[in-house]
C-alpha positions, 0 to 999 in steps of 0.5 A: 533462443537467448532472447527468449530466455533473456524476456522471460527472465526479465519478466519474472524479475519485473513482477516479483519485484511489483509483487514485493511492493504491493506486498509492502503497501498491502502491509501498511494499510491496517496502520494507515486506515488506523491512523486515518480513523483516530485523525477524523475522530480527533476533529469530530471531538474537537467540535464545539457541543450543541453542533 
């Protein structure tokens, strides 16, 4: 019974850490996408006229 309790606590701890990490990544995603669009726009604006 002790092994079952320890396993449940271990799994719940791992799930908690995983959810915390995924939430952190998802929180940064909008800023990352905005920065990517700014980079693409900057490269597009550097193209010579006429091409």
